[in-house]
NUDOMI-793068 format. One record per residue: residue in one letter; x, y, z of N, C-alpha, C in turn. Coordinates in steps of 0.05 Angstrom, whole numbers, plus 5000, padded with zeros to 4 digits. Layout:
% residues N
AXYZXYZXYZ
...
% end
This chain:
% residues 391
M501749765000500050005000501850255000
K501150444982502750694981502150855007
P504150995017503751155041502251425035
I501351555056500451825054502852005057
A503152205040505452395042504452655055
V506052745075505653005087507853185078
L507253395064509253575053509553815071
G511653805089512154015107512153925136
G514154015152514453915179513854125200
G512454345194511654535214509454425231
P508154595247506054495265503754345250
A502854455228500654335213501454065202
G503854045190504753795178505353585199
A506653675221507453475242504953365255
Y502953535261500553425274498953245255
S498853325229497553145210498852875210
A501452865209502952615209502352445234
E502252585257501652435282498952315281
R496852465273494152355274493852125254
L495052155231494751945211496251685220
A498651725230500251485239498951355263
A497851515281496651405305494251235297
A492951285274490651125265491550885250
G494150845246495150605233495850645204
A495650885193496250935165499250955161
P500350855139503150905133503551195124
V505451325136505751615132508751685128
I509351845108512051965105511752265106
L513252395124513352685126515952785113
F515652965094518053085081518353375089
D520853445098521453725104524553745103
E525453955090528353985087529754095112
R528154225130529354335155528454195180
L526054085179524753975203524454195224
A525454165249524954375269526754615263
W525554855265527055105260525855325277
E527455535281526555765297524955955279
K522956085290521456295276520856505296
P522456725296522256915318519557045323
C517857065302515357205307513057015315
G513556755317511456565323511756445350
G509856265357510056115381507856155402
G505956335396503856395415501356215410
L500456095432498055915430495856025449
T493456055438491256155453490155945472
Y488556035491487155845509485455655493
K484155745471482555565454484255335444
A486755385438488455175427489154965448
Y490155055472491054855491488654745507
R486354865506483954735518483054505500
R483054535474482254315456484454105454
Y486954185455489254005452491054035477
P490253895499491753945525494653875524
F495553705506498353635504500053875498
L498854085486500354335481501254475506
L499854425528500554535554502054335571
D501054085571502153875589504453725576
N506853855577509253725566511653855580
D514053755575516353845589518054055573
K516954155551518354355536518354635550
P520454795547520355065559518155235547
K516755375564514555545555514055765574
K512455975566511756185584508656225583
L507556295606504756365607504556675610
I503356805591503157095591500357175601
R500257335622497657405634496857695631
E498357845615497558135612498458225584
V496658385572497258525547496958825553
R498858985543498759275546498259395518
L496159555515495359655489495759965488
S496660055465497060345461496260425433
A495360675430494760795404495261095406
P495761225384496161515385493861655399
G494461825419492461975434491361825458
T492461595465491561455489494061385506
R493561345532495661245548495760935545
T497960815553498060525552496160405573
V494560215564492460095581493059805585
P493559715610493959425614491359275614
M491359045602489058865603489858595612
P488958515636489658235645488258035628
L489457805624488357585609487257375628
R484657345628483457135646484456855638
Q484956815613486056565603488756635590
P490956555603493556645593494256545565
L496056695552497156615527499556445532
L499756215518501956025521504056085500
V506556125508508656215488510956015489
Y511655915465513955735461515955875443
S518355785444520155815421519055635399
R519055735374517955565352519755315349
L522255335355524055105353523054885372
D522454965397521554765417518854655410
L517054825400514354735392514554535369
N516254605349516654425327517754155336
H519754155353520853905364518753745378
L517053875394514953735408513153585388
L512153725367510253605349511553385331
L514053425323515453225307516052975323
E516853015348517352785365514752615369
R512552755372510052605375509352455349
A509852585326509352445301511052195298
A513652215305515451985302514551765321
R513751835346512951625365510351485356
A508651635341506251515331506751325308
G509151345296509851155274510251285248
A510151555246510751685221513651675214
R514251635188516951635178517751925171
I519952025182520752295178523152305158
E522752445136524852465116525852755114
K528452805119529553075117530153125088
A528153205073528453245044526253445035
R526953605015525053785004523753664979
V521153674977519753584954519853804933
L521053744910521553944889519253964869
R518053734863515853724844513953504851
V511453554845509353344849507753314824
A506853074819505153014796503052814805
W500552874797498252704805497252544781
S496552304785495252134765493251964779
P491451834765489451664778490651444796
T493151384792494451174809495851284833
G495851554836497051674860498951894853
W500751964872502552184870505452084864
R506852244848509652204843511052454855
L512752414874514152634888517152624883
E518152844873521052854867522453014889
T524652894900526353034919529153024909
K531053154923533853144915534952864917
H533652704933534752434938533352214920
G531452294904530152094887527152144884
V525751934878522851954873521351784893
A519151884904517451734922514651734911
E513051534919510251524911508451534936
A506051644932504151664954501351634943
C499451544960496751524952495151784956
F496151954974494752204981496752394992
C496152654991498052855001496653055020
I497953105042497253325060499253545055
V498353775046500153995038500454185061
A502854195073503354355096505954515092
T506154635068508654755060508855045068
G506955155084507155425094506355635074
A506655885082505856115065507356135039
R509956055040511656075016511655795002
N509355704995509155444982510355444954
P512455284949513655284923512255104903
L510354944912508954754895506354884885
R506354994862504055154852501654984845
E502054724842499754544835497854504858
V498754544882497154484906497254714926
G495254734943495154944963493755194953
T493355384971491855624965493355794945
R491855964931493056164912492156434922
W494056614923493356884932494857094917
T493957344919495257574908496457734931
A497857954925498958114946496858224965
A494358254955492158354972491358144993
D492257894990491557685009493757615029
T495657795032497957745050498457985068
M499757935091500958135108503958085109
I505458295113508358255118508858285148
A510358095159511258115187514258125187
L515358325201518258355203518958465230
G521458425238522258535264524958425272
Y525458435299528058355310527658165333
Y529457985334529657785356531857895375
L530957985399532658125417533157975443
P535557975454536057845479535058015503
A532757955513531558115535529457935548
E528458035571526357895586523958085590
Q521557975588519158135593516957935600
D515058025617512957845626510157915615
H510058105597507458185585507858235555
I505658255541505658325512504958625509
D506458755492505759035484504659025456
I502459175452501259215425500859515421
Q502059615399501859895392500559925364
F498360075363497160145338498360405328
L498460435302499660675290497660795271
P497861065267495961195249496261095220
G493961025208493960955180495160675174
L495660515194496860255190494760035193
H494459875172492759635173494559415186
G494859425212496559245226497359365253
Y499559265265500359355291503259275296
I504459405317507059325327506659155352
W508458965357508358805381511058775394
V511058745420513358645435512458395449
F513558165441512557905447514657755463
P514157705489516157555505516157265499
R518557155497518956875492521156775511
C521656515510523556395529526356495522
G527456675539530256765536530556995518
H528457105505528757335487525957455483
V525957675469523457795460523457825430
S521157815418520757875390519358145388
V520758335375519558605371519058625341
G516558665333515958665305513558825297
I513058825271510758965260509558795238
C506858795237505558665214503758875201
G503658865175502059065161501158975134
K498959095125497859025099497659275082
G498459255057498259485039500559675040
E502759605054505159775055507559605048
P509559715034511959555028513659505053
A515359305052516959225075518659455085
H519859615067521659825077520160035093
A517560085085516060285101515260175128
L514559915129513959795155516459785173
R518759725162521159725178521860005189
A521360205173521860485182519960555205
R517460465203515560515225516460375251
L517360125248518259975271520660095284
E522660175268525060285279524560555292
Q522660715282521960965295520760905323
Y519060705325517860615350520060535370
L522060375360524260285377525860515388
R526360715370527860955379526361095401
E523761135397522161275417522061125444
K522160865443522060705468524860655479
G526960745466529660705476530460415474
I529460265455530159985452532259965429
G534559865436536659825416536159575400
W536659595374536259365356538659295339
N540759445342543159405324544359125327
H544159015351545258745355543158525354
G540758595346538658395343538758245317
V537458025315537257875290534657955276
F534958045251532658135235531257895223
Y528557915221527057715208524757835192
S523857695172521557785156520057545145
H517457555146515757335137513357445122
V512257285105509657335093507557175108
I505357305115503157175130500657185113
P499356955109496756965094494757145109
S493357315094491257485106489157525084
L487657325079485857325056483857545057
A483457675035481257875032478557735033
S476557885041473857775043472957635018
S473557754995472757634969474257384962
S476557334975478157104968477356844983
W475956875005475256635021473356445006
P471356534991469556334978471056164957
R473156274944474556124924477356024933
N477756034959480355944970480855654963
R483155594951483755314942485055164965
V483455024980484454875003484554574998
A483554484975483354194970483054144940
G483853904932483653834904483953534902
P484053424877484253134873486753024887
G486252864908488452734921490052894941
W489053134948490553304967488753484983
L489653555008488353745025490553925036
A490054185038492054375048491354455077
V493354475094492954545122494654785130
G493854925151495455145161495755375141
D498155495141498755715123498455645094
A499055395087498855305059495955315049
G494055325067491255355060490255635065
G492055825073491156095079489556115105
L489855925123488155905146489356055170
V489156325169490256505188488256725194
D488156805219486257025228487057285213
P485257405197485957645182486357895199
I485557885224485858115242488358085259
T488557875273490857835292493357715279
G492957575256495257435244495757175258
E494157085277494556835292494056595274
G495856405274495556185256495955905269
L497155895293497855635304495455465310
Y493455585322491055425327489855305302
Y489655475281488455385256490255185242
A492855195246494654995235494054725248
V493954715274493454465288490554365283
R488654545283485854455280485454355251
S486454505231486054415203487454145199
A489754105212491153845210489453625221
D488053675243486253475255483953415236
L482753625225480453575207481353435181
A483653515170484653395145485153095150
S486253035173486852755180484252595181
Q482152705194479652565195478552505167
V478652705149477652665122479352455107
T481952475110483652295095483152005104
L482651965129482251695140479351595136
A477551765127474651685126474251495103
S474051235109473751035088471051045074
E469051175087466451195074466351405052
L468451575051468551775030470351685007
S469351714983471051654959473151874956
P475351824942477352034937476152284925
E474152254908472852484896471252654915
Q470252524937468552664957470252814978
K472752734981474252835004474753145003
P475453254979475853544979473353704989
A470953634979468553774988467953725017
A468453485027468053425055469853595073
Y472353625065474253785080473454075080
R472654185057471854465056469454505074
W467554315075465254345092465954345121
L467754165129468654155157470054415165
L471854515148473254765154471254995158
D469355015139467355235141465755215166
R464854975173463254945197464855005222
D467454935222469054955246470155235251
F471355355230472555625235472855795210
A472755685186473355845162471256055157
A468756005163466656205160467156445179
D468156385203468756595222471156765212
L473156635201475456785190474656955166
A472956845149471957005127470457255136
F468857225157467457455168469457655180
A471557555193473557735204474957895182
A475357775159476557915137474858155128
S472158125131470358345123470458575142
L471458535167471458765185474358855192
A476358715182479158785189479859075183
R479059175160479859445153478459645171
R476059595179474659775198476159775225
V477059545234478359535260480959705260
F482559685239485059825239484860115229
L483160165209483160425195480560575198
G478560465211476060595214476060825235
R473860985235473661205254470961185268
F470861285293468461275309468561515328
L466461685328466361925345468862095342
M469662145317471862335310474562235320
A474861975323477461865331477761595317
S480261495318480761235305479361015321
V478760795307477560565321479460445342
P482060415336483860315357483860495382
K483860755378483860935402481360895418
R478960885405476460845420476460575433
M477460375419477460105430479060095456
I481360215457483060215481481660375503
Q480360595497478960745517476660575530
F475260425513473160265523474160025539
I476459915531477659695547478259805575
E479260045577479960155604477460215621
R475260295609473060405624470460235624
S470260045606467859885604468359595611
P467459495634467859215642466859015621
R464459075609463358885590465058875565
F465959105556467659115532470358965537
R471459015561473958885568473658575568
E471358475578470858185577470858085549
I469558235531469458145503472358125492
M473958335497476658335486478358115499
Q477958055524479357835536478657565523
D476157535516475257295503476357275474
L476557505461477757505434480757425435
F482157515455484957435458485157135465
A483257035480483256755487482456575464
G481256695443480256545421477556415425
T476156495446473656365453471256535444
Q471656775433469556945423469656945393
P467756805380467756815350467057085340
Y468157165318467457415305464557425297
L463557195287460757175278458757235300
D459457185325457657225347457957485362
L459757655352460257915366457758085368
K456358105345454058285345451858185364
S451257935363449157825380449857855410
R452457825416453357855444452958145453
L453458325435453058615442450158675447
L448458555430445558605433444458495459
R445858285469444958175495445958345519
N447758535513449058695535448858995530
L446459085522446259365515446059545540
H445059445562444659605586447059605604
G447559825618449859835636450660125639
T453260165645454260435648454260575621
L454860835623455060995598457160885580
F459460815591461560705574460860435563
D459460275578458560015568456760055544
T454860245547452960295525454460405500
L456260595505457860695482459560485469
A460660305486462360085475460659905458
S458259845467456459665452455759805425
F455160065426454460205402456860215383
F459260245394461760255379462159995363
L461959765377462359515362460059455343
R457759545349455559505330456059655304
R457459885306458260035282460559905268
V462459805283464959685271464359415258
V462759255272462158985262459959005242
P460458935216458358965196456158775200
G453858835188451558655189452158395175
Q450658185182451157925171448857845152
A449457735129447357645111446057395122
% end
């Protein structure tokens, strides 16, 4: 029997390989690097480690972050405690954790890059530097920079964000988030084990302009970056119009994680969706009651029911969140003021950070909480204006 091929050894690929191998399927995972560091990644929401407890219950180094500090032009920095802490790993350690679990489950790990793929009714032909392999099915987990154009999502520049910054030797116990005027994105200072990641993500601006914004912020904060390690990544951030035609599956393959464009268009968070899509793709791949022709549609349906419809809705409101205005001020400024002064609004934001508040349910939650203090009522009115109506 030909094995199932997993193309990519990041979180989505490694978890796919684990789930498939644990069910008794023959699995080969291909990746030229296997575990690697990624300075801007590593944060897991409460939603992720509640659904997948092994992400918390292990012996890998990690941090629990219990406070976020938010700033915008014209506001003071406002601390927001997190009722459900954010779990932060080095991406190297997180990758090691998931790959080790895949190997223990029985997956075969090949340190090789797949250069070309070809599909026929008899299965897949995979070319690597070391030779040719065959597979009956493919899980595509090649990340945002997918070199295999035959499989995985397709996007334009309008469907991506650029994330760049510095990996700095420092310690910090909270997250800083800074909104900037006219930026569809934000700056972050993200504590990790033994260092911090200071970066910016933005949409619609070139990398050199984003880097200039970030370095101006660092100068103002007195943070030196000359001895830091620079990094830059492309992050999927699909436009609202791109979600209905997003190519996440096809004959003999399913795409997971960044390779499927499965990233929150507002926060840029992708780890939960990487692991969750890997879980769903594994279920569909193993479903003997589904014919090969039925599996792509079944996977799309599961994604949409589970989280893709919510991410598509988030894409429709992302521009309002970053660039909109309310009561003669920017939306980020008003949002931070309401976090500081409205308990109900602060609860909503805490749940958004935890991943437990769907975007699709924001409006109905507000309608259930219209009464309260003046700031609660204004905050409810604010989000009702920012969150568009639903068809």
